N, C-alpha and C positions, 0 to 999 in steps of 0.2 A: 344181530339182534335176536331177540327171542321170538319164535314163531307165534306165540300166543299174544304177544304185546300188540300185534296188529289188530286183534279182535277186542282188546280191552279199550283202546282209544281209536275211534274212527279217524281217518285222515281228513284234514280240512281242505276240501277241494275249492271252495269259493272264498277263501280268506283274502285273496288279492282284490277281488271285486268288492268285498265289504269295506276294506281300507280305502279303496277308491271312492266308494259311495260316501263314506264318512268325510273324506277330504273335500268332495264336491259340496256336501252339505255345509261344511265349515266355511268354505269360500263363499257360498251363496249367502250364508248368515252374515259374514263380514261385509259383503257388498251391500246387503240390505241395511245393515246398521249405518254404513257410511252414507248411503243415499238418504236415509232418514235424518241424519245429522245435517246434511247439506240443505235439505228441505226446511228444517227447523231454522237454520241460520238465515236462509233467504226470507223466510216468513218474518223473522225479527227485523231484518233490513227493510222490508216493505212496510212493516208497521211503523218503524221509526220515520221513514220517508213520508208516510201518510200523515203522521202527527206534525212533521215539519211543514208540509203543504197546508194542512188545516190551520196551523198557527200563522202562516204567511197570509192566508185568505182572511183570517180574522183581523190581522194588522192592515191588510189592504182595504178592508171594508171601512175602517175608521177614517181615512183621509177624506172620504166623501163628506162626512160631517165636518171634518177639520177645514176643508176648503170653504164651506159655507161660513163657518165661524171666522176663518181668516178674512174672508171677504167683508164680513160685518165689522171685524176689528179694523180693517183698513179704512172702511167708510167712517167709523168713529174717529179714527186717527186723523183723517182728512178734515172732518168737522171740527175736531179739537184744534188742529193747526189753523183753520180758518178763524176760529173764535179767538185763539191766542195771538193771532197776527196783530201787530200794533197799528191798526188802520187809522185811528184818530191822530196818533203822533206823526205818522207819515204824511197825512193830508195837511196837518198843521205846519209841518216842516216845509213842504212844497209850497204851501201858501205864503209862508214867511219869506221864502227865498224868491218868490215870484217877482219878475221885472216886467215893465211895460214893453221892453224891446225883445222879449222872449215869448214865444208861443209854444206851449207844450201840446203836442199832438197825440202822443201815445204814452200810456202809463202801464207798465207790465211788471207786476210783482210775481216772484216765485217764492211761494210759502215754504217749500221744503228746504231750499238752499238759502232762504232769507236774502235773496238778491233782488234788486230793483233796477229795472231798465226804463229810462226816460228818453223819448224821442221827440224832437221838435225842431223849430226853426228860430234863429236869432237874426236880428237886424244886421249885426256885424260881429266881428271877432271880439271886440271889446265887451259887447253886451253878453256874449257867450261866456267869456272869462269871468265877468262879474257874477253871472248866474251860477257858474261852477263854484266860485269862491263862496257864494251865499249858501249853496247846498252843502259844501264841505263844512261850513260853520254850524250846521244843525246837529244836535246831540244824537238824534235817532239814526242818522246816516253815518256810515263809516266807510273808509276807502272809496271815496267818491272820485271817479276819474272819467275822462273823456275817452270813449272807445272808438268814436268815428265822427268825422266832420267832413263836410263837402260844401263847396260854394255852388249855389244854384241860381240861375237867371230865369225869372218868370216875368213876362210882360215888362221888360226893362227894369225890373226890380231885382236887385241882387241880395240874396239872403244866404245864411249859413245853416245847412241841415246838420243836426248833431244827434249823437247817441251817447248818453251818460249812464254809467253803471255805478251802483252803490250797494253796500251791504247794510241791511237793516239790523240795528242792535236794540236792546232794551225790551223789557216785558211790556205787555199790554196793560193799560191803566183802567180798562173797562171790564175787569173780571168780576 
């Protein structure tokens, strides 16, 4: 080379260090950008989760009022079932079917299933069969059947204990 060329352009002694510094700065900037992206993504996830939890809390707060209104609706439905139950027709049917040889001891209506259970005692089997036939002939009672019978001896008097089940049909006439 030319001996004067050395004086025209000074040699670069620290060029390697400069390239190393530029590389470190680029790597640091890339790491910082990635970290910022991850923090932003996590912030979005947390915000979405927070919104979901708030929505669930708002929905969870409503059933407290709903429970009270459901309770009130159930009470109204029970009152409506009591009012719509055909009490006069049932009492009239039992009165019409009544026999002197049959003593009715228990009257158990179920308003929701519209089933009626009658328990009592009859003088003998023939009286019980006649009572059962008379009940089955009533228009307000359907599927009348004897579910239990047992002969009982009390003070030398033999009677037949019974349980009769029937389904109540027909609307109430006292609306």
